[in-house]
C-alpha positions in Angstrom: 0.0 0.0 0.0 1.5 3.3 -1.1 1.8 5.9 1.7 1.1 8.9 -0.6 -2.3 7.4 -1.5 -3.2 6.9 2.2 -2.2 10.5 2.9 -4.9 11.8 0.5 -7.6 10.4 2.7 -6.5 12.0 6.0 -9.1 14.6 7.1 -8.1 18.1 8.2 -8.6 19.0 11.9 -11.1 16.2 12.9 -12.7 16.7 16.3 -14.0 13.2 17.1 -12.5 9.8 16.5 -14.1 7.7 13.7 -13.5 4.7 11.4 -14.1 4.7 7.6 -13.4 2.5 4.7 -11.3 4.1 1.9 -10.6 3.1 -1.6 -7.0 3.3 -3.0 -5.5 2.1 -6.3 -4.1 -0.9 -4.4 -7.5 -1.9 -2.9 -9.7 -1.2 0.0 -8.3 -0.1 3.4 -9.7 0.9 6.8 -8.8 4.3 8.2 -9.1 4.9 12.0 -8.8 8.6 13.0 -7.6 9.3 16.6 -7.5 13.1 17.1 -6.6 13.0 20.8 -3.3 11.2 20.0 -2.6 13.0 16.7 -2.7 9.7 14.9 -4.3 8.1 11.9 -4.2 4.3 11.6 -4.6 2.4 8.3 -5.4 -1.3 7.9 -5.6 -3.3 4.7 -5.6 -7.0 3.8 -2.0 -7.7 4.4 -0.6 -4.8 6.4 -1.1 -1.8 8.7 0.6 1.6 9.3 0.2 4.4 11.7 0.7 8.1 10.7 1.6 10.7 13.3 0.0 14.0 12.1 2.1 16.1 14.6 5.6 14.8 13.5 4.5 13.6 10.0 6.1 10.2 10.5 5.0 6.6 9.8 5.3 3.6 12.1 4.5 0.0 11.5 2.5 -0.6 14.7 -0.8 -2.3 15.5 -3.8 -0.2 16.5 -3.5 -1.2 20.1 0.2 -0.5 20.5 0.9 1.7 23.6 -0.1 5.3 22.9 -1.9 8.1 24.8 -5.5 7.5 23.5 -8.3 8.8 25.6 -11.2 8.2 23.2 -11.7 5.3 20.8 -14.3 5.4 18.0 -17.5 4.0 19.5 -20.2 5.3 17.3 -22.5 2.9 15.4 -21.3 3.9 12.0 -17.6 3.2 12.9 -18.6 -0.2 14.3 -20.4 -1.1 11.1 -17.5 0.0 9.0 -15.1 -2.1 11.0 -17.4 -5.1 10.9 -17.8 -4.8 7.1 -14.1 -4.7 6.6 -12.9 -7.2 9.2 -15.8 -9.6 9.0 -15.8 -9.9 12.8 -17.9 -9.0 15.8 -17.5 -7.0 19.0 -16.2 -3.5 19.4 -14.6 -1.8 16.4 -11.2 -1.6 18.0 -11.2 -5.3 19.0 -12.2 -6.3 15.5 -9.4 -4.3 14.0 -6.9 -5.6 16.5 -7.8 -9.2 15.8 -7.6 -8.6 12.1 -4.1 -7.1 12.4 -3.0 -9.9 14.8 -3.9 -12.4 12.0 -1.9 -10.3 9.5 1.1 -10.3 11.8 0.8 -14.0 12.5 0.7 -14.8 8.7 3.7 -12.6 8.1 5.6 -14.2 10.9 4.8 -17.7 9.6 5.8 -16.7 6.1 9.1 -15.3 7.3 9.8 -18.4 9.3 9.0 -20.6 6.3 11.3 -18.6 4.0 14.1 -18.8 6.6 13.6 -22.5 7.0 13.8 -23.0 3.2 17.0 -20.9 3.0 18.6 -23.1 5.7 17.6 -26.4 4.0 18.9 -25.1 0.7 22.2 -24.2 2.3 22.4 -27.7 3.9 22.2 -29.2 0.4 25.8 -28.0 -0.2 27.1 -30.2 2.6 29.0 -33.3 1.2 27.4 -36.7 1.6 28.4 -38.9 4.5 31.5 -41.1 3.9 30.7 -44.6 2.8 30.0 -47.0 5.6 30.1 -44.2 8.2 27.2 -45.6 10.2 28.9 -49.1 10.1 32.0 -47.4 11.6 29.9 -45.9 14.4 28.3 -49.2 15.2 31.6 -51.1 15.2 33.2 -48.4 17.4 30.5 -48.2 20.1 28.6 -51.5 20.1 29.6 -53.9 22.8 28.1 -57.0 24.3 28.9 -55.6 27.7 26.5 -52.7 27.3 23.8 -53.5 29.9 22.2 -50.1 29.9 21.4 -47.3 27.5 24.6 -45.5 26.5 25.1 -42.2 24.7 28.1 -41.3 22.5 28.9 -38.3 20.3 31.0 -38.4 17.2 32.4 -35.4 15.1 32.8 -35.7 11.4 34.7 -32.9 9.6 34.2 -32.3 5.9 35.4 -29.7 3.4 32.7 -27.5 1.8 32.7 -26.5 -1.9 33.5 -22.9 -0.8 36.6 -24.0 1.2 35.0 -23.8 4.6 35.0 -26.7 7.1 31.8 -28.1 8.4 31.8 -30.1 11.7 28.9 -32.5 11.9 28.2 -33.9 15.4 26.2 -37.1 15.7 24.4 -38.4 18.8 24.6 -42.2 19.0 22.4 -44.1 21.4 22.6 -47.9 22.2 19.8 -49.4 24.1 19.7 -52.5 26.3 19.3 -54.5 23.1 22.8 -54.2 21.6 21.3 -54.5 18.1 19.1 -51.4 18.6 21.0 -48.2 17.7 19.8 -44.6 17.2 21.8 -42.0 15.3 20.8 -38.3 15.2 22.8 -35.6 13.6 22.4 -32.8 16.2 24.5 -29.9 15.0 26.5 -28.6 12.0 29.1 -25.9 12.7 31.0 -23.9 10.1 34.5 -22.6 10.5 37.4 -21.5 8.3 39.7 -24.3 9.5 39.4 -27.8 11.0 39.0 -27.8 14.8 38.5 -24.1 15.2 37.9 -23.0 18.8 34.6 -21.2 17.8 32.3 -21.8 14.8 31.4 -18.8 12.6 27.9 -20.2 12.0 26.0 -23.2 13.2 22.6 -24.9 12.9 20.8 -27.6 14.9 19.0 -30.7 13.9 15.2 -30.7 14.6 14.2 -34.4 14.3 15.4 -37.3 16.5 16.9 -40.4 14.8 17.4 -38.5 11.5 20.8 -37.6 9.9 22.2 -36.6 6.6 19.7 -35.6 3.9 16.7 -36.7 6.1 17.5 -34.3 8.9 15.9 -30.8 9.0 17.7 -27.8 10.4 17.1 -24.6 12.4 19.3 -21.9 14.0 18.1 -22.6 17.5 18.4 -25.7 19.7 15.5 -28.0 19.3 16.2 -31.6 20.4 19.2 -31.0 22.7 19.9 -28.3 25.2 23.7 -28.4 24.9 26.5 -29.1 22.4 29.1 -31.5 23.7 32.6 -30.1 24.2 34.2 -33.5 23.8 33.4 -36.0 21.1 35.0 -38.9 19.3 36.9 -37.8 16.1 36.0 -39.7 12.9 39.4 -40.6 11.4 38.7 -42.1 8.0 38.7 -38.9 5.9 41.6 -37.0 7.4 43.7 -37.0 4.2 40.8 -35.4 2.3 40.9 -32.5 4.9 44.6 -31.8 4.2 45.9 -33.2 7.5 49.5 -34.5 7.2 50.7 -38.0 8.0 51.9 -37.0 11.5 48.6 -35.4 12.3 46.7 -38.4 11.1 48.7 -40.7 13.3 48.0 -38.6 16.4 44.2 -38.3 15.7 43.9 -42.0 15.0 45.8 -42.8 18.2 43.2 -41.0 20.4 40.9 -43.7 21.7 38.1 -41.7 23.2 36.4 -38.4 23.6 38.5 -35.3 22.8 38.1 -31.6 22.7 38.6 -31.1 18.9 40.1 -27.6 18.9 42.6 -28.5 21.7 43.5 -31.6 19.7 44.2 -29.6 16.6 46.2 -27.1 18.6 48.4 -29.9 19.9 48.8 -31.3 16.4 50.0 -27.9 15.2 52.2 -26.9 18.1 53.5 -30.1 19.7 53.2 -32.8 16.9 56.4 -34.6 17.8 55.6 -35.0 21.5 52.0 -36.1 20.7 53.1 -38.6 18.1 55.6 -40.1 20.4 53.0 -40.6 23.1 50.6 -42.2 20.7 53.2 -44.6 19.3 54.1 -45.6 22.8 50.6 -46.7 23.5 49.6 -43.8 25.8 46.8 -42.4 23.6 44.3 -42.5 26.5 46.7 -40.6 28.8 47.4 -38.1 26.0 43.7 -37.4 25.4 43.2 -36.5 29.0 46.1 -34.1 29.1 44.9 -32.5 25.8 41.4 -32.1 27.1 42.8 -30.4 30.2 45.3 -28.0 28.7 45.7 -28.6 25.0 49.3 -28.3 23.6 50.6 -27.2 27.1 49.2 -30.5 28.5 51.1 -32.5 25.9 54.3 -30.7 27.0 53.5 -31.5 30.7 52.8 -35.1 29.9 56.2 -35.4 28.1 58.0 -33.8 31.0 56.3 -36.2 33.5 57.2 -39.2 31.4 60.8 -38.1 31.2 60.9 -37.6 35.0 59.4 -41.0 35.9 61.9 -42.8 33.6 61.7 -45.4 31.0 61.0 -48.4 33.2 58.1 -46.8 35.0 56.8 -45.5 31.7 56.7 -49.2 30.5 54.5 -50.0 33.5 52.1 -47.3 32.5 52.0 -48.5 29.0 51.2 -52.0 30.1 48.3 -50.7 32.2 46.9 -48.4 29.5 47.3 -45.6 32.0 45.3 -42.5 32.2 46.6 -39.0 33.1 46.0 -39.4 36.9 48.0 -42.7 37.0 50.9 -40.8 35.4 50.6 -37.9 37.8 50.4 -40.3 40.8 53.6 -42.1 39.7 55.3 -38.8 39.1 54.4 -37.5 42.6 54.9 -40.9 44.3 57.5 -43.0 42.5 56.9 -45.9 45.0 53.3 -46.3 43.9 52.5 -49.9 43.1 50.5 -51.1 40.1 47.6 -52.0 42.4 47.5 -48.4 43.7 47.7 -47.0 40.2 44.9 -49.2 39.0 42.7 -48.2 41.9 43.2 -44.5 41.2 42.8 -45.1 37.5 39.3 -46.5 38.1 38.1 -43.3 39.7 36.0 -41.2 37.4 35.0 -38.2 39.4 37.2 -35.1 38.5 36.5 -33.7 42.0 37.9 -36.8 43.7 40.9 -36.9 41.4 41.6 -33.2 42.2 41.5 -34.0 46.0 43.9 -37.0 45.5 46.3 -34.7 43.6 46.2 -32.2 46.5 47.0 -35.0 49.0 49.9 -36.3 46.9 51.3 -32.8 46.5 51.7 -32.8 50.3 54.2 -35.7 49.9 51.8 -38.4 51.2 52.6 -42.0 50.2 50.0 -43.0 47.6 50.1 -46.7 48.6 49.5 -46.0 52.3 46.9 -43.4 51.6 44.8 -45.6 49.2 45.0 -48.5 51.6 43.8 -46.3 54.5 40.9 -45.2 52.4 40.0 -48.8 51.7 40.0 -50.1 55.3 38.5 -47.1 57.2 35.1 -45.4 57.3 33.6 -48.0 55.0 30.1 -46.5 55.3 31.2 -43.3 53.5 31.5 -42.8 49.8 35.0 -42.7 48.4 34.6 -39.1 47.3 33.4 -37.9 50.7 36.1 -39.9 52.5 38.9 -38.5 50.4 37.6 -34.9 50.8 37.4 -35.3 54.5 40.8 -36.9 54.7 42.3 -34.0 52.8 40.7 -31.6 55.3 42.1 -33.6 58.1 45.6 -33.2 56.8 45.1 -29.5 56.3 43.9 -29.0 59.8 46.7 -31.1 61.3 49.2 -29.2 59.3 47.9 -25.8 60.6 48.2 -27.2 64.2 51.9 -27.8 63.6 51.7 -31.6 63.2 54.2 -33.4 61.0 51.8 -34.8 58.4 54.6 -36.9 56.9 54.8 -38.9 60.1 53.0 -42.3 59.8 51.3 -41.6 63.2 49.4 -38.7 61.5 48.8 -39.7 57.9 48.3 -43.5 58.5 46.2 -43.0 61.6 43.1 -45.2 61.3 41.3 -42.9 63.7 41.8 -39.9 61.3 38.0 -39.3 61.2 37.9 -39.0 65.0 40.7 -36.5 65.0 39.2 -34.6 62.0 36.0 -34.0 64.1 38.1 -32.9 67.1 40.1 -30.5 64.9 37.0 -29.2 63.3 35.3 -28.6 66.6 38.3 -26.7 67.9 38.4 -24.6 64.7 34.7 -23.8 65.0 35.0 -22.9 68.7 37.8 -20.5 67.8 35.7 -18.9 65.1 32.7 -18.7 67.4 34.7 -17.0 70.1 36.0 -14.4 67.6 32.4 -13.7 66.4 31.0 -13.6 69.9 33.6 -11.1 71.0 31.9 -8.6 68.7 28.6 -8.7 70.7 29.5 -8.3 74.4 26.1 -6.6 75.0 24.3 -9.9 75.0 26.2 -11.1 78.1 25.9 -7.7 79.7 22.1 -7.8 79.4 21.8 -11.4 80.6 20.1 -10.6 84.0 17.9 -8.0 82.4 16.8 -10.4 79.6 16.1 -13.2 82.2 13.8 -10.8 84.1 11.9 -10.1 80.9 11.9 -13.4 79.0 12.4 -16.2 81.5 9.2 -18.1 81.9 7.8 -21.6 82.7 4.4 -23.2 82.7 3.3 -26.8 83.0 5.8 -28.9 80.9 7.5 -26.0 79.1 9.9 -23.2 79.8 11.5 -20.3 77.9 14.9 -18.8 78.4 16.8 -16.1 76.6 20.1 -16.7 74.9 22.8 -16.1 77.4 25.6 -15.1 74.9 26.5 -15.0 71.2 28.0 -18.4 71.5 24.7 -19.7 72.9 22.9 -18.4 69.7 25.6 -19.9 67.4 25.3 -23.3 69.2 21.5 -23.3 68.9 21.7 -22.6 65.2 24.2 -25.4 64.7 22.0 -27.9 66.6 18.9 -26.8 64.9 20.5 -26.4 61.4 18.9 -23.1 60.7 20.1 -19.5 60.1 20.0 -18.0 63.6 23.6 -18.8 64.3 24.9 -18.6 60.7 24.4 -14.8 60.4 25.6 -12.0 62.7 22.2 -10.2 62.2 20.4 -11.7 65.1 23.3 -11.3 67.5 23.7 -7.6 66.5 20.0 -7.0 67.0 20.0 -8.6 70.4 23.1 -6.7 71.5 21.4 -3.5 70.4 18.1 -4.4 72.2 16.2 -4.3 68.9 15.0 -8.0 69.1 15.9 -11.0 71.3 16.5 -14.7 70.6 14.8 -17.0 73.1 14.6 -20.8 73.3 11.3 -22.7 73.9 12.0 -26.1 75.4 10.4 -29.0 77.3 11.2 -29.5 81.0 11.8 -33.2 80.4 14.7 -32.4 78.0 16.0 -29.0 79.1 19.2 -29.2 77.0 17.5 -30.4 73.8 16.5 -27.6 71.4 12.8 -27.5 70.4 11.8 -24.1 69.0 14.0 -21.0 68.4 12.0 -17.7 68.8 12.8 -14.2 67.7 10.8 -11.6 69.7 10.7 -7.8 70.0 8.5 -5.4 72.1 5.6 -5.8 69.8 5.4 -9.6 69.8 6.9 -12.7 68.2 8.6 -12.0 64.9 9.3 -15.7 63.9 9.6 -19.1 65.4 11.3 -22.2 63.8 12.2 -25.7 64.8 15.1 -27.8 63.3 15.8 -27.3 59.6 13.6 -24.2 59.5 10.4 -26.1 60.1 7.4 -24.1 61.1 5.9 -24.7 64.6 3.0 -27.0 65.2 0.7 -24.1 66.1 -1.9 -26.4 67.7 0.7 -27.4 70.3 2.6 -24.1 70.7 0.1 -21.3 70.0 -1.4 -21.4 73.5 2.1 -21.6 75.1 3.6 -18.7 73.2 0.6 -16.5 73.7 0.8 -17.0 77.5 4.5 -16.4 77.4 4.1 -13.1 75.4 1.4 -11.8 77.9 4.0 -12.2 80.7 6.8 -10.7 78.5 4.8 -7.5 77.9 4.2 -7.1 81.6 7.8 -7.7 82.4 8.9 -5.2 79.8 6.7 -2.5 81.4 8.0 -3.3 84.8 11.7 -3.3 83.8 11.5 -0.2 81.7 9.7 1.6 84.6 12.4 0.7 87.0 15.1 1.8 84.5 13.3 5.1 83.9 13.1 5.8 87.6 16.7 4.9 88.2 17.7 7.2 85.4 15.8 10.1 86.8 17.3 9.6 90.3 20.8 9.5 88.7 20.2 12.8 86.9 18.8 14.4 90.1 21.8 13.2 92.1 24.1 14.6 89.4 22.3 17.9 89.3 
C-alpha cells in the first residue's frame, strides 16, 4: 500500500474519532482517525501503518500499540465500517486488533518458512556422508557388555565447496538391546579451519533419529539443550581434509572423547611429542592431558614421562594408564601397580583433584589408598577423600608433621578430623561472639523479661552470642549462621529465646525471635514451622507475661535514670 495514496484520505482537523473504509489504487483499506493522540491508523488486507500527524512520521505498529489514546471510536457507523471490513464482531477496535493480529501471524509464519527453506537449501551443499560411516559408528561403540542405554557423540569434519570446514556432530544411542541403535545428527558448525575454537555459523537438527539428507535444520536448539565439548573424532577422511601423516597418526591414536580444537592445537604446536605418546601406546593418557590443557598439556605429559623414567613408563603403557595414573607415579615414585589401577578406576574429577592435592603434600599413595580402603567404609570414596584432605590441612595448621605415619596413616583420622573441626569452629565462634558483648551484659535484664515456665514447658533467653551460634548449629537453621540476630540482640532491637520442654532442658525445640511488639518468627530444626496447635497457647501465655515484664523493667530503668540525673544535678 502506497503511503502517498493513504495521505490523500486523512481529514483536516477532525474533532471526534471515527472509522471509515477508503478506496485506493491498491485496494480497500480501513482508516481509523484518533485526534486525541494525533494519529491516523490504516489497515488493509496484508498490512497496517500508523501516521503521526504532529511529527509527520510513519510507524508499523498495530492499532492497540501503547499510545496516549483517551477516546476510541465507539459510534455505530464506525462499528459497522469495521465489521464490514474485518468480517468480525464485537467493538470496532477489538475487531481491527484481531484482524491485524492475524496479519502479523501470517507474516511471521511466512518469514519463518522462508528462513527454513533458506537453511535447508544451504544444507544441500554439505558433502554426503562417507561410505559405511554408520557401520564405523556401530563397530566403534557397540559392545556385548552394554547392559544399559549408552550415549556417545562423534564429530565428522568435511570440506565444503567454498573452502569452509563443516563439523557434523552425531548423537549415537545404544539401548539395552545391543542391536538397537539410534543415530541423530544434532548440529552442524561452520568454520574457516578444522578444529576451530569457535564456529562462525551453526545450525541444529530438529528431528530425532534423523541424519544426513533426512534431517531438518534450524538456527536454535531443538532436540538438545547443549552441544558436547568433547566428542569422538571420525578418522577415516583426514587425508581429504589436508591433514598430514603425522597429524593423522595422532588423531587415530586418540581412543576416546576429545576436545577437537585443543587436539588440533596440539597437532599444530607439539606434533612430535604427541606422536611419540601415541606410538608408545599412551593415547588415553594423551587425550586427558589434551582435554585439560591442549598443547601445554602435551608438554607437561612429556615432562612427567621423562621424570618417571623409561622403566616406569613401560609399566604405565602395560596398564593403558590415564593421566591421573601418570601424575600419581610422578608424585609418588613408589606407587604400586595395584594403587595406580585403583586411582585409574576413579571417574570423578573432583575426587581426582583431591587425590592430587593430597599427593602434593608428599603423602605415600600406597598407604593413603590402603587407608581409604580399610577405614570409614560407610562413607563414599569421594566424601572420604575430601574429609581426609581436610584432616591433613587442619593437622598441618596445628603444627603436626603430616609426613609422620602416626598422622597420615592413623586409622582414627575421622575422629581427629572431628576434634580439629570442633576446635576450629570454637575459635571462630569466640571471635564472632567477641563482637557482641552486649548480650552477656544484658543477661540478667533479659532473664527478668523473657524467662518463663508453665506446665511442661519453659522459655529462656540466649545467654551469649556463643549460645545463639550453638543453637543454630544444633537446629540447622540460620539463627547462628548470620551476625544479624546477635547484632539486634546486643542493640536491644530484638531478642533470641529458646522454647524447650522441661523433660529435656538441653534439647532444642523451638527458636523464637521476639521484640517489644510480639513474636517475629519461630522455627524448629531445619527451618520447620511450629506446630501451632501445640505451641500457640504456650507462646501467647508467654508473650502476655513478657509484655508485663517489659513494662516493669522499663519503669524501673526510667526511675533509676531520673534519680541518677537528680543526684548529678
